[in-house]
C-alpha positions as CSV (number, residue, x, y, z in Angstrom):
1,M,0.2,-0.2,-0.2
2,K,1.4,3.5,-0.9
3,R,0.6,6.4,1.6
4,C,-0.8,9.0,-1.2
5,F,-2.0,12.2,1.0
6,T,-1.5,13.3,4.7
7,Y,-3.7,16.2,5.9
8,E,-2.3,16.2,9.9
9,N,-5.4,17.9,12.2
10,G,-4.3,16.9,15.5
11,D,-5.9,13.9,16.7
12,Y,-7.6,12.9,13.8
13,P,-5.7,12.8,10.9
14,I,-6.6,12.1,7.5
15,H,-4.3,9.4,5.2
16,L,-5.7,8.5,1.1
17,D,-3.5,5.4,0.3
18,Q,-3.5,3.2,-2.9
19,R,-3.8,0.0,-2.3
20,G,-3.6,-1.1,-6.9
21,K,-4.7,0.2,-9.8
22,D,-7.8,2.3,-8.9
23,R,-8.1,1.1,-5.6
24,F,-8.2,4.0,-2.8
25,V,-8.4,3.5,1.1
26,V,-9.8,6.9,2.6
27,T,-8.9,6.7,6.4
28,Y,-10.1,10.1,9.0
29,G,-9.9,9.3,12.6
30,K,-11.6,5.7,13.0
31,Q,-13.7,6.0,9.8
32,V,-12.3,4.1,6.8
33,D,-13.5,4.6,3.1
34,K,-12.7,2.0,0.1
35,G,-13.0,2.7,-3.5
36,D,-12.6,3.2,-6.6
37,Y,-11.0,6.6,-7.5
38,E,-14.4,8.6,-7.8
39,Y,-15.7,7.2,-4.6
40,A,-12.3,8.2,-3.0
41,A,-11.8,11.4,-4.3
42,R,-15.7,12.5,-2.7
43,K,-14.9,11.0,0.7
44,L,-11.2,12.6,1.2
45,G,-13.2,15.8,0.3
46,E,-15.9,14.9,2.5
47,A,-13.3,14.5,5.4
48,I,-11.0,17.5,4.5
49,M,-14.1,19.7,4.8
50,H,-15.5,18.4,8.1
51,A,-12.2,19.1,9.3
52,L,-11.7,22.1,8.3
53,A,-15.1,23.2,9.6
54,C,-14.1,21.4,13.0
55,D,-10.9,23.7,12.9
56,G,-13.5,26.7,13.0
57,K,-11.6,27.4,9.0
58,L,-15.1,27.3,6.8
59,D,-17.6,30.4,7.4
60,N,-20.9,28.1,8.1
61,R,-22.6,30.8,8.1
62,E,-26.9,30.1,6.2
63,K,-27.3,32.6,3.8
64,G,-28.1,36.0,4.8
65,E,-26.4,35.4,8.2
66,R,-24.3,38.3,9.0
């Protein structure tokens, strides 16, 4: 397995590993998702966005909220 990407964010780092042609694993804390390129890309994006939101780095206000 080849580690392709790591996002260190405290207690729950995010890892993207490749296990073969079009076979990926996304690990975020205890959550492990395995799938093809498209599935892994979606899961990796979700994990990164969640981590950024938890770190307060995203503006998550409702539309019209100041």
